[in-house]
C-alpha positions in Angstrom: 0.0 0.0 0.0 1.4 3.4 -1.0 1.6 5.8 2.0 -0.2 9.1 1.8 1.7 12.4 2.1 0.9 12.9 5.8 1.4 9.2 6.8 4.5 8.2 8.8 7.2 7.3 6.3 7.5 3.6 5.8 11.3 3.8 6.2 10.9 4.1 9.9 12.4 7.5 10.3 9.4 8.8 12.2 9.0 11.7 9.8 6.0 12.3 7.6 6.2 10.6 4.2 6.0 14.0 2.4 9.0 15.3 4.3 11.1 12.1 3.9 11.1 9.5 1.1 8.0 10.9 -0.5 9.7 14.1 -1.7 12.2 12.1 -3.8 11.6 11.9 -7.5 12.9 8.4 -7.5 9.9 7.1 -5.7 8.1 7.1 -9.0 10.7 5.0 -10.7 11.5 2.6 -7.8 9.2 0.2 -5.9 8.3 1.6 -2.4 10.4 -1.1 -0.7 13.5 0.0 -2.6 12.8 3.6 -1.6 12.4 2.6 2.1 15.6 0.5 2.0 17.5 3.4 0.4 16.4 5.8 3.1 17.3 3.4 5.8 20.8 2.9 4.3 21.4 6.6 4.2 20.4 7.1 7.8 22.4 4.1 8.9 25.5 5.4 7.1 25.2 8.7 8.9 24.7 7.1 12.3 27.7 4.8 11.8 29.9 7.6 10.7 29.1 9.6 13.8 29.6 6.5 15.9 33.0 5.8 14.3 34.1 9.4 14.8 33.5 9.0 18.6 35.0 5.5 18.9 37.9 5.1 16.6 38.4 8.8 15.5 40.6 10.2 12.7 43.5 7.8 13.7 41.3 4.7 13.2 40.0 6.1 9.9 43.5 6.7 8.7 44.6 3.2 9.8 41.7 1.7 7.9 42.6 3.7 4.8 46.1 2.2 4.8 44.7 -1.3 5.0 42.2 -0.6 2.3 45.1 0.3 -0.1 47.4 -2.5 0.9 47.7 -3.7 -2.7 48.9 -0.3 -3.8 50.7 1.2 -0.7 52.2 4.0 -2.9 48.7 5.6 -3.0 48.7 6.3 0.8 52.4 6.5 1.7 53.0 9.3 4.2 49.4 10.3 4.6 48.3 11.8 7.9 44.8 11.6 9.4 44.1 15.1 8.1 45.3 14.0 4.6 43.0 11.0 4.7 40.0 13.2 5.7 40.7 15.5 2.8 41.2 12.6 0.4 37.8 11.1 1.3 36.1 14.4 0.3 36.9 13.8 -3.3 38.1 10.2 -3.9 36.1 8.1 -6.2 36.7 5.2 -3.8 35.0 6.8 -0.8 31.7 4.9 -1.2 33.3 1.5 -1.4 35.8 2.3 1.3 33.2 3.6 3.8 31.1 0.5 3.3 34.1 -1.8 4.1 35.2 0.5 6.9 31.9 0.7 8.7 30.8 -2.9 8.2 33.9 -5.1 7.9 37.0 -3.4 9.3 38.1 -3.8 12.9 40.9 -2.1 14.7 41.8 -5.3 16.4 42.6 -7.9 13.8 43.2 -11.0 15.9 39.9 -12.7 15.3 39.9 -15.8 13.2 38.2 -15.8 9.8 35.7 -18.4 11.0 34.1 -15.8 13.2 32.3 -13.8 10.5 30.4 -11.6 10.6 32.9 -10.2 13.1 31.7 -8.9 16.5 34.4 -6.1 16.7 33.5 -4.1 13.7 32.0 -0.6 13.9 28.5 -1.8 13.0 28.7 -4.6 15.5 29.8 -2.3 18.3 27.1 0.2 17.4 24.4 -2.6 17.5 25.7 -3.6 21.0 25.4 0.0 22.3 24.0 3.1 20.6 21.5 1.1 18.4 19.3 0.6 21.5 17.9 4.1 20.8 17.3 3.4 17.0 14.0 2.2 15.6 13.3 -1.5 15.1 13.4 -1.0 11.4 16.9 0.5 11.6 18.3 -2.2 13.9 16.9 -4.9 11.5 18.4 -3.2 8.5 21.8 -2.9 10.2 21.8 -6.5 11.2 21.0 -7.6 7.7 23.5 -5.2 6.1 26.4 -6.5 8.2 25.8 -10.0 6.8 26.1 -8.9 3.2 29.5 -9.4 1.5 31.4 -7.5 -1.2 31.5 -9.7 -4.3 32.3 -9.6 -8.0 29.3 -9.1 -10.3 28.7 -9.3 -14.0 25.9 -7.2 -15.5 23.5 -9.4 -17.4 20.7 -6.9 -18.2 20.2 -3.2 -17.8 16.9 -1.3 -17.5 17.9 2.4 -17.6 16.1 4.4 -15.0 15.2 1.3 -13.0 17.9 -1.1 -12.2 20.1 -4.0 -13.4 20.2 -7.8 -13.3 23.5 -8.8 -11.8 25.3 -12.2 -11.7 27.4 -13.0 -8.6 30.4 -14.7 -10.1 31.4 -16.2 -6.8 28.1 -17.3 -5.2 26.5 -18.1 -8.6 23.3 -16.2 -8.0 21.3 -13.7 -10.2 19.7 -10.7 -8.5 17.9 -7.7 -9.8 19.1 -4.6 -8.0 16.9 -1.5 -7.9 19.2 1.5 -8.5 18.7 4.4 -10.9 22.1 5.9 -10.9 24.0 2.7 -11.7 21.4 1.7 -14.3 22.3 4.8 -16.3 26.0 4.1 -16.2 26.4 0.3 -16.5 26.3 -1.7 -19.7 25.6 -5.4 -20.3 28.6 -7.6 -19.4 30.4 -5.0 -17.3 32.2 -6.5 -14.3 32.7 -4.7 -11.0 32.8 -5.1 -7.2 29.5 -4.4 -5.4 27.5 -5.2 -2.3 23.8 -5.8 -2.3 21.4 -5.4 0.6 17.7 -5.8 1.2 15.1 -8.5 1.3 14.5 -11.6 -0.9 12.0 -9.6 -2.9 13.8 -6.3 -3.2 17.5 -5.7 -3.4 19.4 -2.3 -3.6 23.0 -1.4 -3.9 24.9 -1.2 -0.6 27.9 0.0 -2.5 29.6 -0.3 -5.9 33.2 0.2 -7.0 33.8 3.4 -8.9 35.0 1.8 -12.1 34.1 -1.3 -14.1 36.9 -3.7 -14.7 38.3 -3.9 -18.3 38.1 -7.4 -19.5 41.7 -7.2 -20.9 42.9 -6.6 -17.3 40.8 -9.2 -15.4 43.5 -11.9 -15.0 44.3 -11.2 -11.3 40.7 -10.7 -10.3 39.8 -14.0 -12.0 42.5 -15.8 -10.1 41.2 -14.5 -6.8 37.6 -15.4 -7.8 38.6 -18.9 -8.8 40.5 -19.4 -5.5 37.5 -18.4 -3.5 35.1 -20.5 -5.6 37.1 -23.6 -4.8 36.0 -23.2 -1.2 32.4 -23.9 -2.4 30.9 -21.2 -0.3 27.1 -21.4 0.1 26.0 -18.5 2.2 26.7 -14.8 1.6 28.3 -14.3 5.1 30.8 -17.0 4.1 32.3 -14.5 1.7 32.8 -11.7 4.2 36.4 -12.8 5.1 37.5 -12.3 1.5 36.5 -8.6 1.1 40.1 -7.4 1.3 41.3 -10.1 -1.2 38.8 -8.8 -3.7 39.5 -5.1 -3.0 43.2 -5.8 -3.3 42.8 -7.6 -6.6 40.6 -4.7 -7.9 43.2 -2.1 -6.9 46.1 -4.2 -8.3 44.6 -4.0 -11.8 44.1 -0.3 -11.6 40.6 -0.3 -13.1 40.5 3.5 -13.2 43.2 3.7 -15.8 41.8 5.0 -19.1 40.8 2.3 -21.6 42.1 2.5 -25.2 39.9 4.7 -27.2 37.3 2.5 -28.9 37.7 2.3 -32.7 35.0 2.1 -35.4 35.6 0.7 -38.8 33.4 0.8 -41.9 32.3 -2.3 -43.7 35.6 -2.6 -45.6 37.5 -2.7 -42.2 39.0 0.8 -42.7 39.3 3.1 -39.7 36.3 5.4 -39.6 37.5 8.9 -40.6 35.4 11.5 -42.3 37.0 12.7 -45.5 36.1 15.7 -47.8 37.9 16.0 -51.1 37.3 19.2 -53.2 37.8 19.5 -56.9 37.7 22.7 -59.0 35.7 22.4 -62.2 37.2 24.1 -65.3 35.4 27.1 -66.6 32.3 26.2 -68.7 32.7 22.4 -67.9 30.1 22.1 -65.2 27.2 20.8 -67.5 29.5 18.2 -69.0 30.7 17.1 -65.5 27.1 16.9 -64.3 26.1 14.7 -67.3 29.1 12.4 -66.8 28.4 12.0 -63.1 24.8 11.0 -64.0 26.3 8.3 -66.3 28.8 7.1 -63.7 26.3 6.8 -60.9 23.0 6.2 -62.8 21.3 4.1 -60.0 22.5 6.1 -57.1 20.9 9.5 -57.8 20.4 12.3 -58.0 17.2 11.9 -56.0 14.4 14.3 -55.6 12.4 15.0 -52.5 10.0 12.2 -53.3 12.7 9.6 -53.6 12.4 9.4 -57.4 15.2 10.5 -59.8 15.5 14.3 -59.7 14.6 16.5 -62.5 17.4 18.2 -64.6 19.6 20.4 -62.4 19.9 17.8 -59.6 23.5 17.8 -58.4 23.9 15.2 -55.6 24.9 11.6 -56.3 25.5 8.5 -54.1 28.3 6.0 -54.6 27.0 2.6 -53.5 28.0 -1.0 -53.7 25.4 -3.6 -54.5 25.7 -6.9 -52.7 23.8 -10.2 -53.1 20.9 -11.0 -55.3 17.2 -11.4 -55.1 15.6 -11.1 -51.6 19.1 -11.1 -50.1 20.2 -8.1 -52.1 21.5 -5.0 -50.2 23.5 -1.9 -50.8 26.3 -0.2 -48.9 26.8 3.6 -49.1 30.4 4.2 -49.9 30.4 8.0 -50.4 28.5 11.0 -51.8 29.3 13.5 -54.5 27.9 17.1 -54.8 28.4 19.6 -57.6 27.9 23.2 -56.6 28.8 25.6 -59.5 32.4 25.1 -60.2 33.1 23.0 -57.1 32.8 19.2 -56.8 32.9 17.8 -53.3 33.4 14.1 -52.5 32.6 12.8 -48.9 33.6 9.3 -47.7 34.1 7.7 -44.3 37.6 6.4 -44.8 40.9 7.5 -46.4 40.9 4.3 -48.5 37.4 5.0 -50.0 38.3 8.6 -50.6 41.4 7.5 -52.6 39.4 5.1 -54.7 36.7 7.7 -55.5 39.2 10.4 -56.2 41.1 8.1 -58.6 37.9 7.2 -60.4 36.8 10.9 -60.8 40.2 12.0 -62.0 40.3 9.1 -64.5 36.8 9.7 -65.8 36.7 13.5 -65.9 40.3 14.2 -66.7 41.2 17.9 -67.3 37.6 19.0 -66.6 38.4 18.9 -62.9 41.4 19.7 -60.7 41.9 18.3 -57.2 42.3 21.1 -54.7 42.7 19.3 -51.4 41.4 16.6 -49.0 40.3 17.2 -45.4 40.4 14.3 -43.0 38.7 14.4 -39.6 38.8 11.7 -37.0 35.6 10.6 -35.3 35.5 10.9 -31.5 33.8 7.5 -31.0 33.2 7.9 -27.3 30.9 10.8 -28.0 28.7 8.8 -30.2 27.3 7.6 -26.8 23.5 7.1 -26.8 22.9 8.6 -30.2 25.0 11.8 -30.4 25.1 13.2 -33.9 27.9 11.8 -36.0 28.6 15.3 -37.3 29.0 16.6 -33.8 31.7 14.2 -32.9 34.0 14.9 -35.9 37.2 16.8 -35.3 36.5 17.4 -31.6 33.7 19.8 -32.2 31.2 20.1 -29.3 27.8 18.7 -29.8 24.9 21.2 -29.7 22.7 20.6 -26.7 20.1 18.0 -27.2 21.3 17.1 -30.7 20.5 13.5 -31.7 21.8 11.4 -34.5 19.7 11.9 -37.7 17.9 8.7 -38.7 20.0 8.2 -41.9 23.2 8.4 -39.9 21.9 6.2 -37.2 21.0 3.6 -39.8 24.5 4.0 -41.3 26.1 3.5 -37.9 24.0 0.3 -37.3 24.9 -1.0 -40.7 28.6 -0.4 -40.3 28.8 -2.0 -36.8 26.4 -4.8 -37.6 28.4 -5.8 -40.7 31.6 -5.7 -38.6 30.1 -8.0 -36.0 29.0 -10.5 -38.6 32.3 -10.5 -40.4 34.4 -10.8 -37.2 33.8 -14.6 -36.9 36.0 -15.3 -39.9 38.7 -12.6 -39.5 42.1 -13.4 -37.8 42.2 -11.9 -34.3 45.6 -11.1 -32.7 44.2 -11.8 -29.2 43.5 -15.3 -30.4 47.0 -15.9 -31.7 46.1 -15.0 -35.2 43.2 -17.5 -35.4 39.7 -16.6 -36.5 37.1 -16.8 -33.8 35.5 -19.7 -35.6 38.8 -21.6 -35.6 39.5 -20.7 -31.9 36.0 -21.8 -30.8 36.8 -25.4 -31.8 38.7 -25.9 -28.5 37.4 -25.5 -25.0 40.0 -22.9 -24.1 39.5 -21.0 -27.3 35.7 -21.0 -26.8 36.2 -19.3 -23.4 38.5 -16.7 -25.0 36.1 -16.0 -27.8 33.2 -15.6 -25.3 35.2 -13.1 -23.3 36.1 -11.1 -26.4 32.5 -10.9 -27.4 31.4 -9.8 -24.0 34.1 -7.1 -23.8 33.1 -5.8 -27.3 29.5 -5.7 -26.4 30.2 -3.9 -23.1 32.2 -1.3 -24.9 29.5 -0.6 -27.4 27.0 -0.5 -24.6 28.9 2.4 -23.1 29.5 4.2 -26.3 26.2 3.6 -28.2 23.7 3.0 -25.5 22.1 0.0 -23.7 21.6 -3.1 -25.7 23.5 -1.7 -28.7 23.7 -4.4 -31.4 22.5 -7.0 -28.9 20.7 -9.0 -31.6 23.9 -9.0 -33.7 26.0 -10.2 -30.8 23.5 -12.9 -29.9 23.4 -14.1 -33.5 27.3 -14.2 -33.5 27.2 -16.3 -30.3 24.8 -18.8 -31.9 26.9 -18.9 -35.1 30.0 -19.7 -33.1 28.3 -22.0 -30.5 29.3 -19.6 -27.6 27.2 -19.6 -24.5 26.6 -16.7 -22.0 28.5 -18.4 -19.1 
């Protein structure tokens, strides 16, 4: 039942709903139980931070920060408690660190691992003392929260604005987590550290690492995951002793390091670069040039507004390549030509296509035209994210606010990448030792390597082109190669 504005807030804060969770816009996108859990977690975090300031103080916080970075001690060498406090104001690791610090760290480290969840953590000591003044809902939440481990999760589905389906790679469980912020940042097949909390029917994020793990840098994290899996853990609290092992492996691979800039290629495999070649037409030769272009590209244009061949005077042409026959026939746009007065302009999406088209024009038109110059602009692929205009990401130009990719360019983008995905199965891949994915997939080891490469590629496109980008193409590729999801 949805509470009314003046009802007590279901989170247990004691405040009216309209003054607590009810004034949050997320309540419309999240189920009421997720809103209640989120409010409880925020309150619990504030209470535990105040408690830790009184009990372990800045010295304890600084000591925990040193332990948290034990895999990369150079990050914290020589830091004073004041330095740590300043660092936590801006560090991307603050959220993950605070969850570990408040729920799992203890200033006395003599307790055996078998005693988890520990009874000397900040949250345990709070529950033994100050929590007597907290609401029953808060005490129940804290007790449940301290039993939840940090684990390694793989994103299986993303519902932007709602949440994500995560696969725990250690405990082998799938859970849907209700969280708006992460659902707008994650992509399918991302891998990261996280902690979930809640009930069997509703889970939210307790914390999440600041960066996803690049699949080409996962070796150390995989080794730790496999070592823990061999223990055949069954219950989430059984994983609590290994929080630092996972955090250390995460830090060791430096997931915050910038990834190589993603590259796009056209259907010929050429790097995607926007080229514009300009020709000057000799005086009085424009009519002859126009007529010759119409002969050279008779099926490609020029087109009128109604899609039919344009009337005399049309000056735009398309250079296309026809592929297949009958119902399987298709065409690929290779470039465009436009004649404006005494200027002929050729536009292509790679240097190689530009060179071919220029050579053809010079051979066919001879002295009627003279090449003036060619401009080449790289495409900032990262800014194609979620439909940004292709034109706006050429040459580092800022995209106008709210600009979306025109339908024809979106179709072109889908065609280019879809063809690249389909062709990939039979192209040699350096990461597979020069074998094609189809050849590599014939062995068990190769099949695993191919599966990882596909996941990494799909994840990258999910970040650069939006959720579920080319999902159908990748699923078809998996079926073609006999690659499963696990």
